[in-house]
KOLLUM-418298 format. One record per residue (C-alpha): x, y, z. Coordinates in pm, whole numbers, padded with zeros to 5 digits, always signed. Layout:
KOLLUM-418298
XYZ/...
end
This chain:
KOLLUM-418298
+10888+08075+08184/+11050+08394+08310/+11029+08460+08682/+10969+08821+08780/+11215+08959+09035/+11077+09013+09381/+10994+09368+09481/+11107+09502+09818/+10756+09441+09951/+10756+09079+09831/+11098+08984+09970/+11108+08731+10252/+11444+08854+10383/+11636+09179+10394/+11867+09235+10100/+12225+09121+10166/+12493+09346+10021/+12860+09283+09949/+12955+09501+10245/+12766+09268+10480/+13020+08991+10411/+13324+09203+10484/+13504+09125+10810/+13576+09413+11046/+13873+09385+11280/+13839+09550+11621/+14041+09534+11938/+13821+09493+12245/+13971+09549+12589/+13823+09442+12920/+13980+09368+13258/+14331+09418+13123/+14274+09166+12844/+14290+09284+12484/+14125+09071+12219/+14155+09120+11844/+13832+09002+11684/+13718+08978+11322/+13343+08972+11269/+13096+09061+10998/+12944+09406+11028/+12602+09263+11118/+12744+09098+11431/+12918+09418+11545/+12586+09598+11505/+12411+09325+11702/+12671+09344+11980/+12630+09722+11999/+12251+09692+12026/+12279+09423+12292/+12525+09634+12491/+12300+09940+12472/+11992+09746+12585/+12186+09596+12877/+12359+09926+12960/+12706+09776+12936/+13000+09783+12698/+13076+09550+12410/+13388+09447+12602/+13177+09333+12895/+12960+09123+12666/+13257+08963+12492/+13421+08886+12827/+13107+08706+12940/+13084+08517+12610/+13451+08420+12635/+13399+08284+12987/+13108+08068+12873/+13293+07947+12562/+13612+07820+12725/+13537+07464+12611/+13482+07553+12246/+13804+07746+12192/+13640+07950+11915/+13546+08293+12044/+13418+08435+11716/+13177+08144+11670/+13059+08186+12028/+12998+08557+11966/+12792+08483+11656/+12584+08225+11844/+12535+08467+12135/+12416+08738+11893/+12168+08503+11727/+12040+08379+12064/+12005+08737+12187/+11806+08839+11881/+11588+08528+11909/+11505+08603+12274/+11426+08964+12188/+11208+08852+11899/+11003+08626+12128/+10940+08916+12367/+10847+09153+12085/+10611+08901+11927/+10423+08873+12256/+10393+09251+12274/+10315+09304+11905/+09986+09119+11893/+09614+09177+11862/+09588+09097+12232/+09806+09398+12307/+09589+09615+12082/+09279+09497+12267/+09443+09576+12602/+09533+09929+12489/+09180+09994+12365/+09025+09856+12683/+09247+10084+12892/+09143+10390+12691/+08853+10588+12850/+08752+10748+12519/+08592+10572+12219/+08859+10388+12021/+08890+10112+11765/+09143+09925+11551/+09109+09963+11177/+09244+09740+10899/+09372+09880+10570/+09040+09770+10418/+08864+10011+10661/+08717+09717+10848/+08691+09770+11224/+08860+09467+11378/+08815+09547+11745/+08682+09830+11961/+08631+09930+12322/+08317+09977+12533/+08310+10361+12498/+08301+10323+12118/+08019+10071+12145/+07830+10316+12368/+07892+10597+12119/+07737+10389+11841/+07435+10298+12055/+07383+10661+12155/+07428+10821+11813/+07278+10545+11596/+07003+10394+11814/+06862+10156+11556/+06981+09830+11708/+07063+09677+12048/+07440+09684+12007/+07729+09717+11763/+07753+09343+11695/+07397+09342+11563/+07463+09625+11319/+07581+09467+10992/+07478+09788+10812/+07718+10005+11012/+07957+10189+10781/+08268+10394+10853/+08420+10664+10631/+08734+10869+10698/+08811+11210+10555/+09161+11082+10474/+09242+10777+10267/+09381+10493+10480/+09684+10454+10250/+09752+10827+10287/+09736+10797+10666/+09998+10521+10662/+10216+10731+10431/+10186+11036+10660/+10272+10827+10965/+10583+10700+10786/+10683+11053+10686/+10607+11224+11018/+10786+10986+11252/+10463+10828+11375/+10315+11160+11493/+09937+11104+11532/+09729+11203+11230/+09404+11392+11280/+09108+11305+11059/+08736+11352+11048/+08516+11045+11028/+08156+10948+10972/+07979+10639+11099/+07637+10558+10967/+07363+10299+10970/+07054+10319+10760/+06968+10686+10722/+07148+10798+11036/+07495+10954+11040/+07738+11069+11308/+08040+11285+11231/+08337+11329+11464/+08711+11378+11485/+08976+11125+11574/+09352+11087+11612/+09510+10794+11434/+09835+10609+11507/+09988+10292+11370/+09912+09983+11576/+10228+09816+11716/+10191+09494+11516/+10404+09384+11218/+10122+09211+11029/+09862+09297+10927/+09900+09673+10907/+09651+09825+11147/+09555+10170+11265/+09436+10261+11613/+09181+10542+11606/+09090+10747+11915/+08775+10959+11896/+08816+11311+12033/+08499+11481+11927/
end
């Protein structure tokens, strides 16, 4: 049975190219010591990013790595391990920030009606001002949670909003919207941004009128 090749969206890892395996030789100087180092391009990129985030030079990083790797005698291996450890630590921090809990905190801190929207147009979470807006404009039930008939429609297609956000450098997208329940409808305007979570793709919508 033939196996279909994975599309970019289906891939589990980034594509590795031939250039990624090539070793780059650089001379790094620090404290009067010059070191000639050969590393794959990915590790030089990682070192540069680590240096920028720590507001130091690559030479300063390598000097620190060399001091901690005196017992191993293999500086290039120590650099690779340090890069991987640095990325792992950063990933842990980002995963804590990029979560539904963070989205909830942002919505709770927002004084205007706001909600998080899945690509299926399902509202996943919302803040108290949005709940109050629904109660005020669609007073057919005691609260939002008891409104299984509540429906949301956007003037723009959700897929189009994601595409515009990708194309416009994450500049907020304005869209009209309608929420309804039974025979009642409420129309307003909102600004939409991408929620800072890797999966699933979510939108944060802020009502402005």
